Each structure stands twice: as structure tokens, then as C-alpha cells.
C-alpha positions in Angstrom: 0.0 0.0 0.0 2.5 2.6 1.1 5.6 2.5 -1.1 8.2 5.2 -1.6 9.2 6.1 -5.1 12.2 4.3 -6.5 14.4 7.4 -6.1 13.2 8.3 -2.6 16.1 6.7 -0.8 18.8 8.5 -2.8 17.1 11.9 -2.4 16.6 11.2 1.3 20.3 10.3 1.9 21.4 13.4 0.1 20.0 15.7 2.8 19.6 13.4 5.8 22.8 14.8 7.4 21.6 18.4 7.2 19.8 19.6 10.3 16.5 21.4 10.0 14.5 23.5 12.5 10.9 22.2 12.2 7.7 23.5 13.8 4.6 21.2 13.9 1.5 23.3 14.4 -1.4 21.4 15.9 -1.2 17.8 17.0 -4.2 15.9 15.6 -4.4 12.4 17.3 -0.8 12.8 18.4 0.5 12.3 14.8 2.7 15.4 15.0 4.3 14.0 18.2 5.2 10.7 16.6 6.7 12.4 13.5 8.6 14.9 15.7 10.1 12.3 17.9 11.5 10.4 14.9 12.8 13.7 13.4 14.6 14.4 16.6 16.2 10.9 16.5 17.5 11.9 13.1 19.1 15.0 14.4 16.6 17.7 13.6 15.5 20.5 16.0 11.7 20.0 16.4 8.9 21.5 18.4 5.1 20.7 18.5 2.7 23.6 19.2 -0.7 22.7 20.6 -3.7 24.9 21.4 -6.0 22.3 23.1 -5.7 21.3 26.8 -7.0 17.7 26.1 -4.4 17.2 23.3 -1.7 18.6 25.5 -2.5 16.2 28.4 -2.7 13.2 26.0 0.4 13.9 23.8 2.3 16.8 25.2 3.9 19.7 23.2 4.2 23.4 23.8 0.8 24.7 24.7 -0.5 28.1 23.8 -3.9 29.8 24.1 -4.5 30.8 20.5 -7.4 33.1 21.6 -5.0 35.1 23.8 -3.5 38.1 21.8 -0.3 37.7 23.8 0.0 34.0 23.1 -0.7 34.6 19.4 2.0 37.2 19.3 4.4 34.7 21.0 3.5 32.0 18.6 4.1 34.0 15.4 7.3 35.4 16.9 8.7 32.0 17.7 7.7 30.6 14.4 10.0 33.0 12.6 13.0 30.9 13.8 11.9 27.7 12.0 12.8 26.5 8.6 9.6 24.4 8.2 6.0 25.0 9.2 4.3 21.6 9.2 0.7 22.6 9.7 -1.7 19.9 10.9 -5.5 20.5 10.5 -5.2 23.7 8.4 -8.4 25.6 9.1 -9.8 29.0 10.0 -8.1 32.2 11.2 -4.8 30.4 12.1 -4.5 29.1 8.5 -5.1 32.6 7.1 -2.6 34.1 9.5 0.1 31.6 8.7 -0.4 32.0 5.0 0.2 35.7 5.3 3.5 35.1 7.0 4.9 32.0 5.2 6.8 33.6 2.3 10.3 32.5 3.4 9.3 29.2 5.0 8.8 25.6 3.9 5.1 25.4 4.4 3.4 22.0 4.4 -0.4 21.6 4.9 -1.3 18.2 6.5 -5.1 17.6 6.5 -6.7 15.1 8.9 -10.4 15.1 8.3 -13.1 17.7 8.5 -10.5 20.4 7.9 -10.7 19.3 4.2 -13.8 17.0 3.8 -16.3 18.6 1.4 -13.9 21.4 0.6 -11.2 21.7 -2.1 -7.4 22.0 -1.8 -5.5 22.8 -5.0 -2.0 23.0 -3.5 0.3 20.1 -2.8 -0.5 18.8 0.6 -0.6 15.7 2.8 -3.8 13.9 3.9 -4.0 11.4 6.7 -6.7 9.1 5.2 -7.1 8.0 1.6 -10.7 9.2 1.3 -9.5 12.8 1.5 -7.6 12.5 -1.8 -10.9 13.3 -3.6 -10.8 16.8 -2.1 -7.0 17.3 -2.8 -6.2 16.3 -6.4 -2.6 17.4 -5.9 -2.3 15.8 -2.5 -0.5 12.8 -1.2 -1.8 10.2 1.3 0.7 10.0 4.2 -0.3 6.8 6.3 -0.5 7.7 9.9 2.9 6.8 11.6 3.0 4.3 14.4 6.0 4.2 16.8 6.7 0.5 16.9 9.3 0.9 19.7 6.7 2.4 22.0 4.2 -0.3 21.0 6.8 -3.0 21.7 7.7 -1.6 25.1 4.0 -1.4 26.1 3.3 -5.0 25.0 6.3 -6.4 26.9 5.4 -4.5 30.0 1.9 -6.1 30.1 2.5 -9.6 28.9 2.9 -11.2 32.3 0.2 -9.2 33.9 -2.3 -10.1 31.1 -1.5 -13.8 31.4 -2.4 -13.8 35.1 -5.6 -11.9 34.5 -6.7 -14.2 31.6 -6.3 -17.2 33.9 -8.9 -15.6 36.2 -11.4 -14.4 33.6 -12.9 -15.9 30.5 -15.0 -12.8 29.5 -13.8 -11.0 26.4 -12.5 -7.5 27.1 -13.1 -4.8 24.5 -11.6 -1.3 24.4 -13.6 1.4 22.8 -12.9 5.1 22.1 -16.2 7.0 22.3 -15.3 9.8 19.9 -19.0 10.6 19.5 -19.6 11.9 23.0 -20.4 15.4 21.7 -22.1 14.0 18.5 -24.9 11.7 19.6 -26.0 11.1 16.0 -22.8 9.1 15.5 -23.4 6.9 18.5 -23.9 3.5 16.9 -22.4 1.7 19.9 -23.7 2.5 23.3 -26.9 0.5 23.3 -25.2 -2.5 21.8 -22.2 -2.4 24.2 -24.4 -1.9 27.3 -26.6 -4.9 26.3 -23.6 -7.2 25.6 -22.0 -6.1 28.9 -25.2 -6.8 30.8 -25.4 -10.2 29.1 -21.8 -10.9 30.2 -20.7 -11.4 26.6 -18.0 -8.9 27.0 -16.5 -6.4 29.4 -16.2 -2.8 28.0 -13.5 -0.3 28.8 -13.6 3.3 27.5 -10.4 4.9 26.2 -11.2 8.6 26.3 -9.1 11.6 27.3 -6.4 9.3 28.7 -2.7 10.1 28.5 -1.4 8.3 25.5 0.7 5.7 27.4 -2.3 4.8 29.6 -4.5 4.5 26.5 -2.0 2.0 25.1 -2.0 0.0 28.3 -5.8 -0.3 28.3 -5.7 -1.4 24.7 -2.9 -3.9 25.3 -4.9 -5.5 28.1 -8.0 -5.9 25.9 -9.0 -8.7 23.6 -10.8 -6.7 20.9 -10.5 -3.0 19.8 -13.8 -1.4 18.7 -12.9 1.2 16.1 -14.9 3.9 14.3 -18.0 3.5 12.2 -18.0 6.5 9.9 -20.1 5.8 6.8 -19.1 9.1 5.2 -15.4 8.4 5.6 -15.0 4.7 5.2 -11.5 4.5 6.8 -9.9 4.4 10.2 -7.2 6.2 12.1 -4.3 6.0 14.5 -6.3 4.4 17.3 -7.2 1.4 15.2 -3.7 1.2 13.8 -2.2 1.1 17.4 -4.7 -1.7 18.2 -3.4 -3.7 15.2 0.2 -3.0 16.1 -0.5 -4.4 19.6 -1.8 -7.6 18.0 -5.5 -6.9 18.8 -8.4 -7.7 16.5 -10.0 -4.5 15.3 -13.6 -4.1 14.3 -14.5 -0.9 12.3 -16.2 0.4 9.2 -14.2 0.4 5.9 -15.9 1.2 2.7 -16.0 -1.4 -0.1 -14.0 0.8 -2.4 -11.1 1.4 0.0 -11.2 -2.1 1.4 -10.8 -3.6 -2.1 -7.9 -1.2 -2.9 -5.9 -1.5 0.3 -7.1 -4.8 2.0 -6.5 -3.7 5.7 -6.8 -6.5 8.3 -10.0 -5.1 9.8 -13.1 -7.0 10.8 -15.5 -5.0 8.9 -18.9 -3.8 10.2 -21.6 -1.2 9.6 -23.9 0.8 11.8 -26.7 -1.6 11.0 -24.8 -4.8 11.6 -22.6 -3.8 14.5 -24.2 -6.0 17.2 -24.2 -9.1 15.0 -20.7 -8.5 13.8 -19.3 -7.9 17.2 -21.0 -11.0 18.6 -19.6 -13.1 15.7 -16.1 -11.8 16.3 -16.3 -12.5 20.1 -17.3 -16.1 19.3 -14.9 -16.7 16.4 -11.6 -17.5 18.0 -9.9 -18.4 14.7 -10.8 -15.1 13.1 -9.5 -13.2 16.1 -6.3 -15.2 15.9 -5.9 -14.4 12.2 -6.4 -10.7 12.8 -3.9 -10.8 15.8 -1.3 -12.2 13.4 -2.0 -10.0 10.4 -2.4 -6.6 12.2 1.2 -6.1 13.3 2.6 -7.2 9.9 0.3 -4.7 8.2 1.4 -1.8 10.4 5.1 -2.7 10.0 4.7 -2.8 6.3 2.7 0.4 5.8 2.9 2.6 8.9 6.3 2.5 10.4 7.4 5.9 11.6 10.8 5.6 9.9 9.2 5.2 6.4 6.6 7.9 7.1 9.2 10.4 8.2 11.4 9.6 5.2 8.4 10.7 3.0 7.7 13.8 5.1 11.3 15.0 4.8 11.2 14.6 1.1 8.0 16.6 1.0 9.8 19.4 2.8 12.2 19.6 -0.2 
């Protein structure tokens, strides 16, 4: 799925030794943090600026209050010192302000969802999910990066503890990120999960507003990851990918078109069949075993942070 062009490595090696000063602006799903950490490993000077307290608590970064005139002044003053402005979720007044000031900077827009969906972007840009390419004809899909070293450390930390717990409990544990808390029309889950929990068919744990490491621990101690059902999107994000990397079966909605093109190891469901599909997955040990095996291989092949950052650095040039 994710393949660098044949000449990518030679271009990358030509400038890998040169240090760049890079600003990531916004941190959607912590993707900027993952990219930034790998860029630092490669010798670059990198900062991540965030404007949301929840994102800051989950993923860290340098937090500023964008609605404060003083903090806005500090942000634009600090940004003058960077070679690259890697702008995540370009939207609204911040986008307009940056584009007025970007003349001598490498300026890369990186769209993540509703910042682009049902709009149009004519410039070269990055998009985090393949469905967004229809709105950015000159864009490039950058698969969301997963830090496999962090995933590996989390898995090893919990192996022995998980084995002890599993000896004591036979109920399937599912981890769920209730992203729809403020959008009740997207809640295709709560009734189903409550009923299955009451019927003791599964034990449900919510992963919401947790520090990233704690969220990974919850996922690593679960048997199944319940991903997003977004009929208008038809793809999945970093949460589901981390579940795969941890060797967990993931159930989510993937459109027919994107599934046929990319074949991700997802147990597919829809808003209308979610209960039946989840019950089937809970009961189907062989299918869970297959997904447990295929998920990490898929992430290593298509979402390793090293390969993703290699592409990002080429896009800067």
C-alpha cells in the first residue's frame, strides 16, 4: 500500500545529514508528536505547538492559548525561527494568519479530516486518510505513523500481567474510544455495548481523554478493539492502527472501495450490523487469531514511523 518512489532513498540520503528546524503546528491524534520524535532521532530540532488542553494532556507539546492576543504574538514570533512550518489540520483564522507570513518558509499543509472534507485544496498537501484525496487532487496520502518501539515496550510491560488476568477471567475484554460523546447522531455503539455487557458477553473499557501511554496500556490489556464506524469516511485512524500493532483484532467500518484497494486486516462492520458482527467476532476465536497475526505485519509494512518520516522529509524539499 505505502511505497516510496524508487528514487526516494537517494534523495533522502542526500540531505539526511543536514539539520532542519521544524515546527509542527497542531497535533491531531498525536500524529505530530510521533513524527517529531523520529525527526529528533534523526538530528533535527523540532517543536510541536498545541492549542487544546486535552491534546496537551494526551500527547504533550508546547501549549499556547490561540485566543489570547499575547500567546498569538508569542507563537508568530517563535515561528520566525523555524525552517519548516508543518501545519496539521489547516483551518480558520490560524490558517489565514500563517499563509500571510509563510513567504520565506517551507510550508506544508497536512489535512486530517473535517478540515478538508467537502472542501477543495488545489496545492500540494498531505492527507492522513485516503478518502481525503478526492478533495485534494494534488495531495498525497501519508499513512499515519506508528512508533513500533513504543508499542513493543508497552506490549512487553503487560504480557505477564495479562497472562495472570486471563487465567482468572474468560469474559472477552473490549476497548472502545467513544469519539462521538459530543455528537450523539454518530453513536452506533452505546446500546449494543451496554446490552452485551449486561449479558456478560464482553467487558467494555472506555479509552477517552487518557494520557497516550495509559490508553496504550488499556488497549494492550484488551482482547478486541472497537474502532470507528464512519459511513461518510470509510476508513480508520491512529487508534485502530495502534490496536493492530498491539496484535489486537480491530472491528471498524471500511468502505467497499477502500477495502478492495488496500485490504487492511480489519473485521468490517456497519452501523446496521454492529451488534451481530461484534458477537460473531467475540465467538470466532480463529478469526481473532488471524487478525492478531495480520495486524502487526500490516502496520510494520505500511505505517512504520521511519518510512513515514522519510516521506515527510522529502515533501519538505
